[in-house]
N, C-alpha and C positions, 0 to 999 in steps of 0.2 A: 623603617619597613613596615608597609599596613599590613594588620594582621585581623583577620577575619573567622569566624567560627566556621562557615562553609564558603568554600569557592567551588563555583560551578564553571566548567570548561564546556563551552556550546550553548547556544541559546536556542535549539530546536526545541520539538516538545516535551522531551525527557528532560532538558535541562531547565527549561521553563518552569515546568511544574516542579523539579526539585527545588529551584530557589525560592519560589512563592510559597511552597510547603514549608519552607526552614525558617522564612519570615514570619509565619503565623505561629511557630513556636517560640518567638521572641530572640530569632538568631540575627547576627550582624551577617550579612551575605554580600559578595560579589558574584558576579558573572561574565567571564571573558567570552568574547565572541570576536572572531578572527575578521569578519566580513566589515564593514561600515554600517551595515543595518541589522537589526535583530531578525530572529527567525529561522536561521540556519538552512539546511537544504530543504526542509518540508515547505516553508513559505516563500523561498526564493528561486529554486530550481527545481523541485521534486514534486511533491504530493500536492501543494495547491496550484501551482501554475499548470499540471497535467490535468487535474479534475475540472479547472477552469475551461482549459481548451475542449474539454470533452462537452462541457456544456456550451460552448460557442459551435462546437461541430454540430452538434442536435439541434441546436437552435436554427442557426444558418442554412443546414442542410434540410429543414422539415423532416427529418428521419421517422419521428414519432408519427406524423398524421401522414405518410405515403399511402398506409392501407386504406385511408379514407380517401385522401384527393388524388391518388395516382401515383405512382413509382416516379414519375418526372417532376412532383411538386418539390419545389423549393423556397425558401424565404428570399433567398439570394442567389443568383445565379452563377455569378463568377466569384467564388470566395477566393480571399488571397492568405497568406500567412499574415498580413498585417491586419487583416480583419480578425483573425484569432488574438494575434498578440496584442491587439486593443483591448480586449477584455480582460484577457490575464493581467496586463499591467494594472489595470484600475483595481483589480481583486487583490494584487499583492501588496500595493501600496497601502490599502486600508487595512490588510492583515498584519503589516508591520505598524501602522498606526496604532493598533489595538494592543498588540503585542508590547509595545513601547510604553502605552499608556498604564498596561496593568504593571510592568516592573517597576516603573515610577511611582504608582500609586502605593506600592508595595515596598517602596524604600529599598529596593534591591541597587547595589552599585553597578553599572554596567561599563566595562572595561574594554574598550576596542583593542585587538592586536593579537599577535600570534603567540601562544601559551607554549611553554616547555618547561618541563620538572629541573629543578636545580637538586632537590632533594625529595625524600618522601612527604615533606610538608611545605615545601618552599616552591612556588611556579614564577619564572619569569615571563613578562609579557613585553614583548615587542611591539611598539605602537606606534602612532604617527609623530608622537612626541620623544621617541627613545624608549629605552628599556626600564621597567620597574620589576623588582621582586616583591610579592605578597607572600604571606605565610598565613596557613589555615590548619585549624585542628582535624576538619573533615573536608574531603575533597572528593567531587563527582565528575567523572570524565562522561562527557555527553556530545562527543565529536561529531557523531553521526558518519556518514560513508560517501564516497566519491565513487564515479564510474569506474568499473575495470578495464584495463587496458590491455592490449597484446600486440607484440609486433605484427603480427598476422594483418591487423586493421590498422592503416597508416589514418587516423584520425584527422581531418584538416579544416573541422569546423565551418565546411560550406557544403560540400555533397556527401561527405562521410563524417556523420556525426555520432556522439553518444546521446545519453537522455537527458543530459543537461543542457543540450545545446540544439533540440529539435526545433524551438521557436527562432533559430537563427537562420533557419533555411530562408534563403531569399526568395524564393518562389515555391508554391504547391507543385511537387512534383506529379509527371503523370504516372511513372512507375517507380517503386521503391522495394529495396531489400531490407527487410528487418531480420537481425541475427540475434537470437534468443527468444524462446517460448515461454520466459518467466512471466510473472506478472506485469512488468512495465513495457517488454517487449509486445506482450499480447495486448494490453491497453492500448498502445500507439498503433498496433494493426488495425484495431476497430476503428480508431480514429480515422485513420488517412482513408481507410478502405470506405467507410461511411460517406467520404467526400468526394468518392468516385478514383482514387489512385489506386492503380492495379497493384497491388501488394504481393511479394511471396515471402513467406515467413521460413526461415531456416531453424530449426533446433535438432539438438542432437540426440535428445530423448525420444521415446517411442511414442510421447502423448505430452500434450500441452498440461501445465499447472497439476503435476502429479499428485500435488497435496489435496485437492478439492474433488469431490464425489465424481466418479466416473460419467455416470450419467448425465449430469450437469455439464461436463466438460464436453462429452460429445453432442450436447444441445449447442454449445456454444459453437464446436467445430462445424456443424451443420451451418449455422449462420456466418461464420465466415467464408464458407465455401460457397455460401447463396451471395455473399457480395463479391465474388470473384478473387477471392484470395488463395493463391496456390501455398499449400504447406509441403516443405520439404522436411520430413520429420526422420529421425535416423540418420540425420546427415550433420556433417562438421565442415566449416570453412577452413580451408587449408590456407588461402591468400586472398587479398584484396588488392585490386589495382584501379587506377584511374585511365582512362583511355584519352588520347589529344583532345577529341570533340567534347569532352566533360563525362561521357558515360561512365558509370562505377560497375565493374565488374566483380562478383564472387566465384572464386574458384574453390570448388567443395573437394572435399578427399576421395569423394565417388567420381571424379573426374566430370562433373557435370559442371556447367559454366551459366551463371545467372546473371544477367544485366538489368540495369535500373538507372533512372536520373538520380538517384538518392541511395544511400545507404543508412540504416540506422543499426549501431552496434550498442547492444542491450543485454550481454551476458554478465550477470552479477555485477556485486558492487565491492568496493575494498573498503576497510577501515580508513578513517582520516587520522592515522597517528602518525604518521612521517615524521612532523614537527615536534612531537610531544616530548621527545627524549625520556621515553619509558623507563629507559635502562636506570636513570638516576633514580626513579621513585623505587626501584626492585621489580618492576612489572614488565611482563614480555607479551606481546601480541602474536598470533598465529600468521601463517603466509598470507593470510587474505586481509590481515589487519584487524582480527576480530580480538577482543579481550576475555580472556576466560573468568567467570564469575561464579559464585556459590548460589544458592537459591534465594538469597537478599540482595544480591548483587555487589557482593563484596569482592574485591581482587584479592590476591594472596597479600596483600598489605592491608590489614584490617580497617584502616582508617580511611583508604581510598574505595570508592565504587566506581562502577562502570554500568550505563544504563542507555538503551536506545538501539540503534542500528548498530552500533560499535560492536555490542556483542552477539549479533548475528539474529538467526530466526526469532521470531517471525518478522521483524522488521515493518511494524505498522505504527502509525503516528498513534494511534490510540492506545495502544499496548505499551509503547515508549513512555506515555505520559503517566501511566500506572505506574512502572517500573522507576521513574523518577520519585515519585512519591513514596513508595514503599520504601527505596533505599534511604531516603530523608528519615522516614520512621523509625527504620532500625538502626540509622546512626545516632539517634537521640533515644535509644532505649524501648520504642514500642515495639514488643515482640508479639503482642494480641492481635494487631491489626492483620487482617489475612485478605488475600485477593486470589480467588479461584482460576487459573488460567484455561480450565476446560470449560469456563463460561465465557472465554473472550470470543467476541465476532471478528469474522474475517470480511471484508469489502473489496472487490474486485472491480474496478470501475471500467470494465469491458463493454462492448455495445452487443447486445443488451448486458445490463449489470449482472454480477454475482456475489451472493452474499449467503454465509452459511455460519453454524455455529454447531458444535458437536462432533459427533463422530458420523465417519463415511460408511456407506454400504460396505465398501471393501475392508476397513477397518474392522467392522463387526462380524463379518465373515471369518475373517482373519482369526478372531478371538473366541469364536464359537459362542456368540451370543444370538439367542432366538430373537428375532425381530420381523416387524411387518411395516409395511411403506403405505403411506395414504398420499394421493397425487392430485393436486388442483390445477387447473388449466386457466390462465387469463382470460383466454377466449370463452370460455364458459361463465365468466364472471362479467357483470355487467359494466364494472369501472374498467375493465381490460379493453371493452369494446368503445367505451366513453374516451379513455386516453388513446385509442389506437394501437395499443400494444396488445396483439392477440397470439403472441409467441412465447410468452414466460408462462412460468410454472413453477409451483410449491410444494417441496416434497417434505413431508412429516415421517421419521423415522422413530419407532417406537418399541418397547419390550412386550413381546407376545403375552407375557404371563403377568407381568405388574402393570404393564401399560405406561409406564413412564416415557416420558418423551427422551430419545436418545440424540437426537439429531434435528436441524433443519435447515433444509437447502433450496436455494431460490435462485432462478435466472429470470430476468425481466427487470425493466425499469421500476425504481423504488425498492429494488430487494435490499440495498443497505440500510433502509429505514424499516422496512417491514420486517427483517431478520428480529428487531428488539423485542417484538411480542413473543415470539418463540423463544428468544434470551431469559425474559422476565417469569415465563413460566417454568424453564428448566431450572433456572437459579432457585425457584422455590419448591422444587421437587414436584411439580404438577404432571398430570397424566393426561392422556390425550382426550380423555372424557371432558377435560377443561372447555375444549374448544367446542364440543358438541353443546354443552349446558351453557355457552356464554353467546349473548346477542352482539353483533358487531353493527355499526352504523351501515346502511345501505343508500347508495352503492359506494362501495369501497372494495380496495384490493385485501383488506384485511379479512375479508370474507372467505380467502382463499383457506386460511385455517380451517374454518369449519367444514367448508368442502373437502380438504384434504383429510380432515378427521373421520366424516363420514366415511368416505372412501376406505380408509384404512379399517375401521370399524368394520363396516360390510365386508371385509377380506377375511377378517377374523370369524365372523359370523358362519362363514360356509363350513369351517372345521367345527365350531361349536354346535351346530344344528344336528 
């Protein structure tokens, strides 16, 4: 029986980071991956494919330059699913190669097969060449998630698909139903709407993306409606059927009927724990397959850790990487290393893009925190005009009394890059005055910080004069 210091189950962002971090500490590490290639959901079916598809959509549709060259401007007139898949497959292959090279360079033993616990320290792997049992002092579970399913929606992989199957659509549909107004559903809604598909979005909650700032979500909702998206909020799907001519019909509980050429079901994801035999390790998952952990990502069995999407919110690749690193630090006695979740940024790759860090106005109002807001609009910034994005905006929320930055919320292209300026200032305890006194390159979108800061300070001045 092969013995390791650390055994990692899953090669997505959290598992990869955990494995490499342990090697840096001089540990003997094995990583188990059920697929024939590394990278997990992130590289193969989730984050990387969807974000690459978004870039292909923006490029081929000419979306970013329609305000300059006209609403009918397109780089390619008839865009097909094959056009989108071509770019996606190229990026996936490259990312797999990069990940394999990193693991090999760091001497991580990669084992392909399905892992299942035989005891708290022993894991059996059923691979192409049979079954082998491995023993480890510490184990990290980083198996990720899979799309949730329901008997109400019969996924057929052709016209009724989940988020892992979007690129398997044979043709670009003319009309589409998206069930689920979370991050995945809204991102794909934006992509297909940009391609001219008439999308109907069904969401059982009263608004989209409830964890994001309401003003930013309202701006996104405006863009969706402007792209001819029909939003059915406070609605729930009762059943889905496929008619003889191939039309997909969603029957809502309100007795409405919605038809489309295709339907995307994206209501949540389920922890990928079915094959793990967690009971043998003394661990239990909840009904959504999520594994409970403490602040250091330990399960109730002290030497077994769980990280990444399998432990639930926020389910961000960037955060998952950090969780994998923290788990290994704690496993090998480093209690001093700290990582502050309040400074983790969020990136939502809608069209236009959304990114934010810190508190929302709704949260601060609920907490009775005195705050002021400064807003800058891309249309008033030279770089916004040059890029053809005149719809974006950046909002800084800061404390009225001590002027500390409490949150930065951005909608517009480049938002997920731009937010890191605010992140750095917040992490270092900076105040809104920093942006007033700092010189930014011209013309850049970074100037939005200065414009927003002036806007907020001017609002304060009305009360101070």
